[in-house]
N, C-alpha and C positions, 0 to 999 in steps of 0.2 A: 445141727445134727443132734438127735435125741438119744441119750444113753441112759439106760436103766439097769440096775442090778437087782437080781431077785433077792428079796429079804428072807431071812430065816422063817420057816413055817408059812411061807406065802405060796398059794397055789398058782398054777400057770394062768388060770382064768383071771385071777386078781391082778397078776402082772400085766396081762393083755389089756385089762380095763384101765390100769394106770397109764399104760402106753397110749391108749386111745385118747385119754383125757389130755395128756401132754401134747399129742399130735394136733388135736383140735384147738388147744390153747395157743399153739405156736402159729396157727393158720398156714401151715406149709401146704396142705392139700388144696385149700381155696386159692392160694397164689398159683399153684401149679395148674389148676383148672382154668384160671383166668389167662394164663400165658400160653395155653395150648393152641388157641386160635388167634389170628390177628384181629385187633380191634382198632377201628379208626380213631384218630385223635379227636378229642372233643374241641369244638370251636369255642373261642372266648365268649361269644355272645350267649351260647347255651350255658356256659359255666356261670356267667353273671346272672342269667335268668334263674337258674336253679338255686343260686345263693340267695337271691331275693325271696324266692318262694320259701326256702328253708328258714330264713330269718322271720318272715311273716308267720309261719307256722309255729316257730318257737315263741314268738311274742304272744300269740293267741293262747298257746298252752300255758304260758306263765300267768296270763291274766286269769285263766280259768282255775289255776292252782290256788289262788288266794281268795276266790269267791266262795 
């Protein structure tokens, strides 16, 4: 739960912008959107395949970084 207190000489707009930053930083909205609908569980084969692709991409990116 996010709690904010209005600071002295702070406008309502500034308070709302601080609240929005805290809300997006805590990822509450994204988690709520993900849980709104049922999502099938991912199969182990697909998890492994995506991990391999991710590792290959990171390795290529690391090689390009030092060139």
